[in-house]
C-alpha positions as CSV (number, residue, x, y, z in Angstrom):
1,M,0.0,0.1,0.0
2,E,2.8,2.4,0.9
3,G,4.2,2.3,-2.7
4,A,0.8,2.8,-4.3
5,F,0.3,6.0,-2.4
6,S,3.8,7.4,-2.7
7,T,2.5,9.9,-5.3
8,L,-0.9,11.5,-5.3
9,T,-2.4,13.4,-8.2
10,S,-4.1,16.5,-7.1
11,V,-4.9,20.2,-7.8
12,W,-2.7,23.3,-7.0
13,Y,-3.6,27.0,-7.0
14,D,-0.5,29.2,-6.8
15,G,-2.2,32.1,-4.9
16,Q,-1.4,34.5,-7.8
17,T,-4.1,33.4,-10.4
18,P,-7.3,31.6,-10.3
19,K,-6.0,28.9,-12.6
20,P,-5.9,25.4,-11.2
21,R,-3.0,23.1,-12.2
22,T,-2.7,19.4,-11.8
23,V,0.2,18.4,-9.6
24,W,1.9,15.2,-8.5
25,L,2.5,15.3,-4.7
26,R,5.1,13.4,-2.7
27,L,6.2,13.5,1.1
28,E,10.0,13.0,1.3
29,E,12.5,14.0,3.8
30,G,10.3,16.1,5.9
31,E,9.0,18.1,2.9
32,L,5.9,18.2,0.9
33,R,7.0,18.3,-2.7
34,F,5.2,18.4,-6.1
35,R,5.7,19.0,-9.8
36,S,3.0,20.6,-11.8
37,E,1.8,19.7,-15.4
38,D,3.6,22.8,-16.7
39,G,6.8,21.8,-15.2
40,Q,6.9,24.0,-12.1
41,S,8.2,22.3,-9.0
42,R,7.8,23.3,-5.2
43,A,8.9,22.1,-1.9
44,Y,7.7,23.1,1.6
45,P,8.8,22.0,5.0
46,V,5.9,19.8,6.5
47,R,5.8,21.8,9.6
48,Q,5.0,25.1,7.7
49,V,2.2,23.6,5.8
50,R,-1.3,24.0,7.3
51,W,-2.9,20.6,7.0
52,P,-6.6,19.8,6.8
53,E,-8.4,18.1,9.7
54,R,-10.0,14.7,8.8
55,T,-13.8,15.0,8.2
56,R,-16.3,12.4,7.1
57,H,-17.3,14.4,4.0
58,G,-15.9,17.1,1.9
59,Q,-12.6,17.9,0.2
60,R,-9.2,18.5,1.8
61,Q,-7.6,21.9,1.5
62,V,-3.9,22.3,2.3
63,Y,-2.7,25.9,2.8
64,L,0.9,26.6,1.7
65,P,3.4,29.0,3.2
66,D,3.6,31.2,0.1
67,G,-0.1,31.7,-0.1
68,G,-0.8,28.8,-2.4
69,M,-3.4,26.0,-1.8
70,I,-3.7,22.3,-2.6
71,V,-7.3,21.1,-3.1
72,H,-8.1,17.4,-3.1
73,A,-11.7,16.5,-4.0
74,D,-11.5,12.9,-2.6
75,G,-11.0,13.2,1.1
76,P,-10.6,9.5,1.9
77,E,-8.0,9.1,-0.7
78,W,-6.1,12.0,0.8
79,D,-6.3,10.6,4.3
80,M,-5.1,7.1,3.0
81,W,-2.1,8.8,1.2
82,R,-1.1,10.7,4.4
83,E,-1.4,7.6,6.5
84,S,0.7,5.7,4.2
85,H,3.6,8.1,4.9
86,G,3.1,7.8,8.7
87,H,1.3,11.0,9.2
88,E,-1.4,10.7,11.9
89,D,-4.1,13.0,13.0
90,S,-3.5,15.2,16.1
91,A,-5.0,14.0,19.5
92,V,-7.5,16.6,19.3
93,V,-8.7,15.5,15.9
94,Q,-8.8,11.8,17.0
95,M,-10.8,12.8,20.0
96,M,-13.2,14.6,17.7
97,Q,-13.5,11.5,15.6
98,S,-14.4,9.4,18.6
99,W,-17.8,9.5,20.2
100,R,-16.2,8.6,23.5
101,G,-13.8,11.6,23.1
102,A,-16.6,14.0,22.0
103,F,-18.7,12.8,25.1
104,M,-15.7,13.4,27.4
105,S,-15.0,16.8,25.8
106,A,-18.6,17.8,26.2
107,A,-18.7,16.5,29.9
108,G,-15.5,18.4,30.5
109,T,-17.0,21.6,29.1
110,V,-20.1,21.3,31.2
111,A,-18.0,20.6,34.3
112,F,-15.9,23.7,33.7
113,L,-18.9,25.8,33.2
114,V,-20.6,24.6,36.3
115,G,-17.3,25.1,38.3
116,A,-16.9,28.5,36.8
117,W,-20.4,29.5,37.8
118,L,-20.3,28.0,41.4
119,W,-16.7,29.2,42.3
120,G,-15.2,31.3,39.5
121,V,-18.0,33.8,39.1
122,P,-18.5,34.3,42.9
123,I,-14.7,34.7,43.5
124,A,-14.5,37.2,40.5
125,A,-17.5,39.2,41.6
126,S,-16.1,39.5,45.1
127,V,-12.7,40.6,43.8
128,M,-14.4,43.1,41.4
129,A,-16.7,44.5,44.1
130,D,-13.5,45.1,46.4
131,M,-11.8,46.9,43.4
132,V,-14.6,49.3,42.7
133,P,-13.7,52.9,43.8
134,A,-16.0,54.4,46.4
135,A,-16.9,57.2,44.0
136,V,-18.2,54.7,41.4
137,E,-20.0,52.6,44.1
138,E,-21.8,55.8,45.2
139,S,-22.7,56.6,41.6
140,I,-24.3,53.2,41.2
141,G,-26.2,53.6,44.4
142,D,-27.5,57.2,43.5
143,Y,-28.5,56.0,40.0
144,S,-30.3,52.9,41.3
145,M,-32.0,54.8,44.1
146,K,-33.4,57.3,41.6
147,Q,-34.8,54.6,39.4
148,L,-36.3,52.6,42.3
149,D,-37.9,55.8,43.6
150,K,-39.5,56.2,40.2
151,M,-40.7,52.5,40.1
152,F,-42.5,52.0,43.3
153,L,-41.3,54.2,46.2
154,D,-43.5,57.1,47.4
155,D,-42.8,59.9,49.8
156,S,-42.9,58.9,53.4
157,E,-46.1,59.7,55.5
158,L,-44.2,59.5,58.8
159,P,-43.8,62.8,60.8
160,E,-40.5,64.5,60.2
161,A,-39.8,64.4,64.0
162,Q,-40.2,60.7,64.0
163,Q,-37.8,60.2,61.1
164,T,-35.2,62.5,62.7
165,A,-35.5,60.6,66.0
166,L,-34.9,57.2,64.3
167,R,-31.9,58.6,62.3
168,Q,-30.4,60.0,65.6
169,R,-31.1,56.8,67.3
170,F,-29.3,54.7,64.7
171,E,-26.4,57.1,64.4
172,A,-25.8,56.8,68.0
173,V,-25.8,53.1,67.9
174,V,-23.4,53.1,65.0
175,Q,-20.9,55.4,66.9
176,E,-21.1,53.2,69.9
177,A,-20.7,49.9,68.1
178,Y,-17.7,51.2,66.1
179,R,-15.7,52.6,69.0
180,H,-13.1,49.9,68.8
181,R,-13.0,49.1,65.1
182,D,-13.0,50.8,61.8
183,A,-16.0,53.1,61.0
184,P,-18.6,51.7,58.6
185,P,-18.9,53.3,55.1
186,E,-21.0,56.4,54.6
187,W,-24.7,55.6,54.8
188,Q,-28.0,57.7,54.0
189,L,-31.1,56.6,55.6
190,S,-34.4,57.5,54.1
191,F,-38.0,56.6,54.8
192,H,-40.5,55.8,52.1
193,K,-44.0,54.5,51.7
194,A,-43.9,51.3,49.6
195,K,-47.1,49.2,49.2
196,L,-45.2,46.7,47.2
197,L,-42.7,45.9,50.0
198,G,-44.9,46.2,53.0
199,P,-42.9,46.3,56.3
200,N,-39.4,46.1,55.0
201,A,-36.0,47.6,54.6
202,F,-33.1,47.4,52.0
203,A,-29.7,48.8,51.2
204,L,-28.1,49.7,48.0
205,P,-24.4,50.1,47.0
206,G,-22.9,53.2,48.1
207,G,-24.8,53.4,51.4
208,H,-28.3,54.1,50.6
209,M,-30.6,52.5,53.3
210,V,-34.3,52.6,52.9
211,V,-36.9,51.9,55.6
212,T,-40.6,51.6,54.7
213,D,-43.4,53.4,56.6
214,E,-45.1,50.1,57.1
215,L,-42.0,48.6,59.0
216,V,-41.8,51.6,61.3
217,R,-45.5,51.3,62.2
218,L,-45.0,47.6,62.7
219,L,-42.3,48.3,65.2
220,E,-43.2,51.7,66.4
221,D,-43.2,50.6,70.2
222,E,-39.8,48.8,69.7
223,P,-37.4,51.2,68.1
224,D,-34.5,49.0,69.0
225,A,-35.8,46.4,66.6
226,I,-35.8,49.0,63.8
227,V,-32.2,49.8,64.7
228,G,-31.5,46.0,64.4
229,V,-33.0,45.9,60.9
230,L,-30.9,48.8,60.0
231,A,-27.8,47.2,61.4
232,H,-28.6,44.2,59.2
233,E,-28.8,46.5,56.1
234,L,-25.6,48.3,57.2
235,G,-23.9,44.8,57.2
236,H,-25.0,44.4,53.4
237,V,-23.4,47.9,52.7
238,E,-20.1,47.3,54.6
239,H,-19.7,43.8,53.0
240,K,-20.5,45.2,49.5
241,H,-23.2,42.5,49.0
242,G,-25.3,44.6,46.6
243,L,-22.3,45.2,44.4
244,N,-21.4,41.5,44.7
245,M,-24.9,40.5,43.6
246,L,-24.8,43.0,40.7
247,F,-21.6,41.7,39.4
248,R,-22.8,38.0,39.6
249,S,-25.9,38.6,37.7
250,S,-24.4,41.2,35.2
251,M,-20.9,39.9,34.9
252,L,-20.1,40.7,31.2
253,S,-21.8,44.2,31.2
254,A,-20.0,44.9,34.4
255,L,-16.6,43.9,33.1
256,A,-17.2,46.0,29.9
257,G,-18.0,49.0,32.2
258,L,-14.9,48.6,34.3
259,V,-12.5,47.9,31.3
260,L,-13.8,50.4,28.9
261,G,-14.6,53.1,31.5
262,D,-18.1,53.3,30.4
263,A,-20.7,52.1,33.0
264,S,-23.8,53.2,31.1
265,T,-24.6,49.6,29.8
266,F,-24.1,48.2,33.3
267,L,-26.2,51.0,35.0
268,T,-29.1,50.3,32.8
269,T,-29.4,46.7,34.2
270,I,-29.2,47.8,37.8
271,P,-33.0,48.4,38.6
272,L,-33.9,45.2,36.9
273,T,-31.3,43.2,38.8
274,L,-32.3,44.7,42.1
275,T,-36.0,43.9,41.7
276,T,-35.5,40.3,40.5
277,Q,-32.5,39.0,42.4
278,G,-32.1,38.1,46.1
279,Y,-29.2,37.5,48.6
280,S,-28.2,34.0,49.2
281,R,-28.7,32.4,52.6
282,D,-25.0,32.7,53.4
283,V,-25.1,36.4,52.7
284,E,-28.1,36.9,54.8
285,R,-26.6,35.1,57.7
286,E,-23.5,37.3,57.4
287,A,-25.7,40.4,57.6
288,D,-27.6,38.9,60.5
289,A,-24.3,38.2,62.3
290,H,-23.3,42.0,61.7
291,S,-26.7,43.1,63.2
292,A,-26.2,41.0,66.3
293,Q,-22.6,42.0,66.9
294,M,-23.4,45.7,66.3
295,L,-26.4,45.6,68.7
296,H,-24.3,43.9,71.3
297,D,-21.5,46.4,70.9
298,A,-23.9,49.2,71.5
299,G,-25.4,47.6,74.7
300,I,-28.6,46.3,73.0
301,S,-29.6,42.6,73.2
302,P,-29.8,41.1,69.8
303,A,-32.9,39.2,70.9
304,V,-34.8,42.4,69.9
305,M,-34.5,41.3,66.3
306,A,-36.6,38.2,67.1
307,L,-39.5,40.6,67.7
308,F,-39.2,41.8,64.1
309,F,-39.7,38.3,62.6
310,E,-42.4,37.4,65.1
311,R,-44.4,40.2,63.9
312,M,-43.7,39.8,60.3
313,G,-44.9,36.2,60.8
314,S,-48.2,37.4,62.5
315,S,-48.8,39.8,59.6
316,G,-48.6,36.8,57.2
317,R,-45.4,37.6,55.4
318,G,-43.3,35.4,57.4
319,R,-45.6,32.3,57.0
320,K,-45.4,32.8,53.2
321,A,-41.7,33.1,53.3
322,D,-41.3,29.9,55.4
323,E,-43.4,28.0,52.9
324,H,-41.2,29.0,50.1
325,S,-38.0,28.3,52.1
326,G,-39.0,24.7,52.3
327,H,-38.6,24.5,48.5
328,E,-35.2,26.3,48.3
329,E,-31.8,24.7,48.1
330,D,-29.3,26.0,50.7
331,G,-27.6,29.0,49.1
332,G,-30.7,29.8,46.8
333,H,-31.9,33.1,46.2
334,D,-35.0,34.8,47.7
335,D,-36.9,35.5,44.6
336,E,-40.3,34.6,45.9
337,G,-40.3,35.5,49.5
338,G,-43.2,37.9,49.2
339,D,-40.9,40.9,49.5
340,G,-41.3,42.2,46.0
341,L,-37.8,43.5,46.0
342,G,-34.8,41.1,45.7
343,I,-32.5,43.0,48.0
344,A,-35.0,43.8,50.7
345,I,-34.6,41.9,53.9
346,S,-34.6,38.3,52.7
347,S,-37.0,35.6,53.8
348,H,-34.2,33.1,53.7
349,P,-33.1,31.7,56.1
350,G,-36.7,31.0,57.4
351,D,-38.1,33.3,60.0
352,Q,-38.0,30.5,62.7
353,E,-34.4,29.9,62.1
354,R,-33.5,33.7,62.4
355,I,-35.6,34.1,65.6
356,R,-33.7,31.2,67.2
357,Y,-30.4,32.8,66.0
358,F,-30.8,36.1,67.6
359,R,-32.4,34.7,70.8
360,T,-29.5,32.5,71.3
361,W,-26.7,34.6,70.0
362,R,-23.6,35.0,72.3
363,P,-20.5,37.1,71.6
364,D,-18.2,34.3,72.6
365,A,-19.9,31.5,70.6
366,V,-19.4,30.5,67.0
367,Q,-22.8,31.1,65.3
368,E,-24.0,28.5,62.9
């Protein structure tokens, strides 16, 4: 067989004219050599030739270093000729020709994508959130606050004196809690009426913190519980949970904004992202731990937070949340907890778990 395929008749295009020429190909001494019907001869080192990959159907096209091309219409004949000279397909091509190799390649791709989503994206989002300058974070927060205000936040109906008293109370707790550690980032507390949210609170990147009139009325006789909810939201601000979530759900547009210096595309996705995404259970637990520690450092029992969840449960919101939490995987998002806004105080972990957490919290114990 080797002798039968020592020479192969094929077609050559010189790259200068469209005229095809019949040539006789040989592979000798590490070179592809041929002589054309009009007497021209060529020789190219095998390593400089761009060889075609094996396919089930179709012609073979060989690209030459000088711009010329060999075109062979009979693919199987070409493959047999190359094999007769000891030239084998690369490992990649052999894998593509094997169903086992294709299956392993597909499985490896799926595993890579799953791993990237479960571990790569969260790590990248966290790193990116830490790298965002404070001014950019504030701009993102200002923009998203304006958009959310247009979407469903109304002016507060609470007396101005009551709003001022709550701001001063929380500010005093912040100052007391941070006497011996770094001060938290700048925060701006505002009150709004929001029928869609009901009794709730949320925080945005850059320090915007919103409390609804409904929550204030629910806990009007327990202002320390309101302070606990605000401490929870301040935990989201301090740990950049909002930015982290935005980067996870809008990774490509966020990267384009950071690399190109144009955040307009990223900014347009923020309202939709904030209203459809929710914090994970682990993130909510981190914010709960921040609230408990902050209350304790300010001389307030973290158990006051249990009252918030108990009253939310009595109002019907908590029971709905617990029903949903029974169908969520650990680490899932609170998209359907009845909050209406993804970043509002989450219903996961379930209310009963959180009541237990705040009632049993101890400063010298590792909290689960």
